[in-house]
C-alpha positions in Angstrom: -24.7 -73.0 35.4 -24.4 -70.7 38.4 -27.0 -69.9 40.9 -27.1 -67.4 43.7 -29.7 -68.0 46.3 -30.8 -65.2 48.8 -27.1 -63.8 49.1 -26.5 -61.4 52.0 -23.4 -59.6 53.4 -23.0 -56.8 55.8 -20.0 -55.0 57.3 -20.2 -53.4 60.8 -23.9 -53.8 60.7 -24.4 -52.2 57.3 -26.0 -54.2 54.4 -23.6 -54.3 51.5 -25.7 -57.1 49.6 -29.2 -58.0 50.4 -31.4 -61.0 49.3 -29.5 -61.1 46.0 -30.7 -64.1 43.8 -30.0 -64.7 40.1 -28.6 -67.2 37.7 -26.0 -67.3 35.0 -26.4 -69.4 32.0 -24.0 -71.5 30.1 -22.3 -69.4 27.4 -23.7 -66.1 28.5 -22.5 -62.5 28.9 -24.2 -61.2 32.0 -23.7 -57.4 32.6 -24.3 -55.9 36.2 -24.9 -52.1 36.4 -24.8 -50.0 39.6 -23.3 -46.9 40.9 -20.4 -46.7 43.2 -21.2 -48.2 46.7 -24.0 -50.3 45.2 -22.2 -53.7 46.1 -21.0 -54.5 42.7 -17.5 -55.7 43.8 -18.6 -57.1 47.1 -20.9 -59.4 45.0 -18.0 -60.5 42.8 -15.8 -61.2 45.9 -18.6 -63.5 47.2 -18.9 -65.4 44.1 -15.2 -65.9 43.7 -14.9 -66.9 47.5 -12.7 -64.1 48.6 -15.4 -63.2 51.0 -18.0 -65.4 52.8 -21.7 -64.3 52.5 -23.6 -63.9 55.9 -26.6 -65.7 54.2 -27.4 -67.5 51.2 -25.9 -70.1 48.8 -24.0 -70.4 45.7 -24.4 -73.1 43.3 -22.0 -73.9 40.4 -23.0 -76.7 37.9 -25.1 -78.3 40.6 -22.6 -78.2 43.4 -22.8 -76.1 46.5 -19.6 -74.0 46.6 -20.7 -71.5 49.2 -17.8 -72.5 51.6 -15.5 -73.9 49.1 -11.8 -72.2 48.9 -11.3 -69.9 46.1 -8.7 -71.8 44.3 -10.8 -74.8 44.1 -13.9 -73.1 42.4 -12.7 -72.8 38.9 -13.7 -69.2 38.6 -11.6 -66.5 37.1 -11.3 -62.9 38.2 -10.1 -60.1 36.1 -9.5 -57.0 38.2 -9.8 -53.3 37.1 -6.2 -52.4 37.7 -4.8 -55.6 35.9 -2.8 -56.8 39.1 0.1 -58.1 36.7 3.5 -59.0 38.0 5.7 -55.9 37.0 8.9 -58.0 37.0 7.6 -60.5 34.6 7.2 -60.6 30.8 3.9 -61.0 29.1 4.4 -64.6 28.7 5.4 -65.2 32.3 2.4 -63.5 33.5 0.0 -65.4 31.4 1.8 -68.8 32.1 1.9 -68.2 36.0 -1.6 -69.9 36.6 -0.7 -72.9 34.3 2.7 -73.6 36.0 1.4 -72.9 39.5 -2.2 -74.6 39.3 -3.1 -76.1 42.6 -4.1 -79.6 41.3 -2.8 -80.0 37.7 0.2 -77.7 37.1 1.8 -77.9 33.6 5.6 -78.2 33.7 6.3 -78.9 30.0 7.7 -75.7 28.5 6.5 -76.3 25.1 2.9 -77.1 26.2 3.0 -73.9 28.3 4.4 -71.9 25.3 1.8 -73.4 23.1 -1.1 -72.6 25.3 0.2 -69.0 26.1 0.7 -68.4 22.2 -2.8 -69.7 21.5 -4.4 -67.3 24.1 -2.1 -64.3 23.0 -3.7 -65.0 19.5 -7.2 -65.0 20.7 -6.7 -61.6 22.8 -4.9 -60.1 19.8 -1.5 -59.8 21.4 0.6 -62.1 19.1 4.4 -60.9 18.9 4.4 -59.4 22.3 5.0 -62.4 24.4 8.5 -61.4 25.5 7.8 -57.8 26.3 7.7 -56.5 29.7 4.5 -55.4 31.2 5.9 -51.9 31.5 6.4 -51.7 27.7 2.8 -52.1 26.7 -0.2 -49.9 26.7 -3.2 -49.9 29.1 -5.4 -51.8 26.7 -2.7 -54.4 26.2 -2.3 -54.8 29.8 -6.0 -55.3 30.2 -5.8 -58.2 27.6 -2.9 -59.8 29.4 -4.8 -59.8 32.6 -7.7 -61.3 30.7 -5.5 -63.8 29.0 -3.9 -64.9 32.3 -7.3 -65.7 33.7 -8.7 -67.4 30.7 -5.6 -69.5 29.8 -6.6 -71.8 32.9 -10.0 -72.5 31.3 -12.2 -71.3 34.3 -16.0 -72.3 34.2 -16.9 -68.7 34.8 -15.1 -65.4 34.5 -15.7 -62.3 36.6 -14.7 -59.0 35.3 -14.6 -56.1 37.7 -14.9 -52.8 35.7 -12.4 -54.2 33.2 -12.6 -51.2 30.9 -12.8 -48.4 33.6 -9.1 -47.4 33.3 -9.2 -47.1 29.5 -9.7 -44.0 27.4 -13.0 -43.6 25.6 -11.9 -44.8 22.1 -10.0 -47.9 23.5 -13.0 -48.7 25.8 -15.3 -48.6 22.7 -12.9 -51.1 20.9 -12.6 -53.4 23.7 -16.3 -53.8 24.2 -16.5 -55.5 20.7 -13.3 -57.5 21.3 -14.4 -58.7 24.8 -17.6 -60.1 23.3 -15.7 -61.9 20.5 -13.3 -63.3 23.1 -16.0 -64.6 25.1 -17.8 -66.2 22.1 -14.5 -67.8 20.9 -14.0 -69.6 24.1 -17.6 -70.2 25.2 -16.9 -69.0 28.9 -19.6 -67.2 30.7 -18.7 -63.8 31.8 -20.1 -61.7 34.6 -19.0 -58.1 33.7 -19.5 -55.4 36.5 -19.6 -51.6 35.3 -20.8 -48.4 36.5 -21.2 -47.4 32.7 -24.8 -47.8 31.4 -23.7 -47.8 27.7 -21.3 -50.5 28.4 -23.9 -52.6 30.3 -26.5 -52.2 27.8 -24.1 -52.7 24.8 -22.3 -55.9 25.9 -24.7 -58.1 27.9 -26.9 -60.8 26.7 -28.9 -60.1 30.0 -28.5 -57.2 32.3 -28.8 -56.8 36.1 -29.2 -53.5 37.7 -27.9 -53.2 41.4 -29.0 -50.5 43.9 -27.9 -50.3 47.5 -27.2 -53.9 47.5 -30.4 -55.1 46.0 -31.2 -56.4 42.4 -33.9 -54.2 41.2 -34.2 -55.5 37.6 -33.0 -58.5 35.5 -33.8 -58.2 31.8 -32.4 -58.3 28.2 -30.7 -54.9 27.7 -33.0 -53.8 24.9 -36.1 -54.7 27.0 -34.8 -53.1 30.2 -33.8 -49.9 28.3 -37.3 -49.7 26.5 -39.3 -50.5 29.7 -37.4 -50.0 32.9 -39.4 -51.6 35.8 -39.2 -48.8 38.1 -38.1 -45.0 38.4 -34.8 -46.2 40.0 -33.9 -48.4 37.1 -34.8 -45.4 34.7 -32.4 -43.2 36.6 -29.6 -45.8 36.4 -30.2 -46.1 32.5 -29.6 -42.3 32.4 -31.5 -41.8 29.2 -34.6 -40.5 30.4 -36.3 -37.3 31.6 -38.1 -37.9 34.9 -40.7 -35.2 36.0 -42.3 -35.5 39.3 -45.9 -34.4 39.9 -49.6 -35.7 40.0 -52.4 -36.7 37.7 -55.5 -34.5 37.4 -58.2 -35.1 34.8 -56.2 -37.1 32.7 -53.3 -34.7 32.7 -50.0 -34.8 34.3 -49.3 -31.6 36.4 -45.7 -30.5 37.5 -44.5 -26.9 37.9 -46.4 -24.7 35.4 -47.0 -27.5 32.9 -50.0 -29.7 32.3 -49.3 -32.7 30.1 -51.9 -35.1 28.5 -51.8 -38.5 30.3 -53.4 -42.0 29.3 -56.5 -42.9 31.4 -54.8 -45.9 32.7 -52.0 -43.8 34.4 -54.4 -41.8 36.6 -52.3 -42.6 39.6 -48.9 -41.6 38.0 -46.5 -39.6 40.3 -43.6 -39.8 37.8 -43.9 -38.9 34.0 -40.9 -40.2 32.0 -39.9 -39.8 28.5 -36.6 -40.9 26.7 -34.1 -38.1 25.8 -34.0 -39.6 22.3 -37.8 -39.4 21.8 -38.1 -35.6 22.0 -38.1 -33.2 19.0 -36.7 -29.6 19.0 -38.9 -27.1 17.0 -39.6 -23.5 16.8 -42.2 -21.9 19.0 -45.5 -22.0 17.3 -44.5 -24.6 14.7 -45.9 -27.8 16.1 -49.1 -29.0 14.6 -50.7 -31.6 16.8 -53.7 -33.4 18.1 -53.9 -33.2 21.7 -54.0 -37.1 22.2 -51.1 -37.7 19.8 -48.4 -35.2 20.5 -47.3 -33.6 23.8 -45.3 -30.4 23.8 -44.1 -27.5 25.9 -41.7 -24.5 25.7 -38.4 -24.5 27.4 -35.1 -22.4 27.5 -32.0 -23.8 25.9 -29.0 -23.8 28.2 -26.2 -25.7 26.7 -25.1 -28.5 24.5 -22.6 -31.5 25.3 -20.9 -33.2 22.6 -20.6 -36.9 23.5 -18.6 -38.3 20.4 -21.3 -40.1 18.4 -24.2 -38.0 19.8 -25.0 -34.3 21.0 -27.2 -33.9 24.2 -29.1 -30.5 24.3 -30.0 -29.1 27.8 -33.1 -27.1 28.4 -34.3 -25.4 31.4 -38.1 -25.7 32.7 -40.1 -23.5 34.5 -39.1 -25.0 37.8 -35.5 -24.9 36.9 -35.1 -28.6 36.0 -32.9 -29.6 33.1 -34.7 -31.4 30.3 -32.4 -33.3 27.8 -32.7 -34.0 24.2 -30.4 -36.4 22.5 -29.5 -36.2 18.7 -27.3 -39.1 17.1 -24.9 -37.6 14.7 -25.3 -40.5 12.3 -28.9 -39.4 11.7 -29.0 -35.7 12.1 -26.6 -32.7 11.7 -26.1 -30.9 15.0 -27.9 -27.4 15.4 -26.5 -24.5 17.3 -29.0 -22.8 19.7 -28.4 -19.6 21.4 -28.3 -19.6 25.2 -31.7 -18.5 26.5 -33.5 -19.2 23.3 -36.9 -20.6 23.9 -37.8 -23.7 21.8 -40.9 -26.1 21.6 -40.0 -29.6 22.8 -42.5 -32.3 21.7 -42.9 -35.9 21.6 -45.5 -38.7 21.1 -47.8 -39.5 23.9 -47.2 -43.2 23.3 -43.6 -42.8 24.3 -44.4 -41.8 27.7 -43.7 -44.1 30.6 -45.8 -43.6 33.7 -44.8 -44.7 37.3 -46.8 -44.9 40.6 -45.7 -43.1 43.8 -43.8 -46.1 44.9 -41.8 -46.0 41.7 -43.3 -49.0 40.0 -44.1 -48.9 36.3 -47.8 -48.6 35.4 -48.6 -50.5 32.3 -51.8 -50.2 30.1 -53.5 -52.7 32.4 -53.0 -50.3 35.3 -50.8 -52.9 36.9 -47.5 -52.1 38.5 -44.7 -54.2 37.1 -42.0 -53.1 39.6 -41.3 -50.9 42.5 -38.5 -49.0 43.7 
C-alpha cells in the first residue's frame, strides 16, 4: 500500500530523518515508537506532504506521491492536540471535510448528516452531535478529531501521539477502541507514540525509531522477546542492561560474575527482562550453576504501576536493577529499605549483545547493531 524509500530530511544541517525505508500494508495497524526528538512527527509530516523530504520517495498504491500536494494524497492526519474548531459543534467539526472536500464536496445536508451520524456511532459518540466542543471531555474530543479525519475515507490515517493528552485510565480504554475502529473501517493506521506499552499493545507491526533512523521493524511480541540491539532493548524499557566483559564463560561487571553461554564469549552487554527475575531470601536459592543465575542486591523502593509493581534493587556498583510483578498473578510484597535479597533468573532468559550493541544469537551471529 504505502512504501517509503530512503527518506531523508535535515534542518539547518542537522539530520532529522536518515535513510528511512519501510512499507505499510493494506488493513494494517503500524505503531512507531521513539523518544522525544527521534524524528517521529517529522516523519509523519513528510508522509502527509506537509514537508518535503530532501531525499527518497514515497509510493502510495503504486503512485509516486513525493511531490504531490497534501490535499490530493488521500491521507488523514489526527493530531495530538485535536485541532478542533472551537466555535463549531461536534457535527460541524466532523462534516467540515465532507462539505469542503477539494474535488468532491458533499452539499446534500441529509447525506452529510447521515455520514456524520454513521461515524459518530462508530467512534462511540452517538447523541453528542449538537454539543459544542467545549462541552465534551478530552477523550471525546480525541474521538471527534478521529471521526473528522475518517469520515472522508482516507487511504491511510496518521496518528501523532493521539493518546498523549489523555489520563491513564482513558488512554487504556482508547487503545482498545482505536483498534476496534480501525478494524471496522479497514483503514491502515500509522500510530506514533513515545509510550512502549502503547506501541507494543496496539500494533500489528512495530517500528523503533532512534535519532532519525529505523533500528528495528518487527511484530511487537517478537520485538519484545528478542530486541535486535541494546538500543531497542532500552526503548522497550523492560530490561535490565548490565555492561561488562566475558571471562571464561562468565560475564563480569562490578563485583559480580555471572554464568554465560559459550556462544556469547564476546558479549559486552548482559540483558535480562525485569519480569524474568525472582526475588528470594538470601541463601534460599537452590540451583545448578548452568540453569540458574543469582546474586544479592539491596532493596531500594517499589513503584506501583496500576496493574503491576516494579521493585528496585541497588547493585554493588550503585546501578538500579528492576524486578516486575503483575498483580493479576502475584500479591505484592513489602520489603524494608536496605533489606538484602537474592535475585535469580534462568540462564536461558539472558540476552547477550556484542560491543557494537548487536544481539548475539546461539550461532554467534549478530542480528542487529546499534
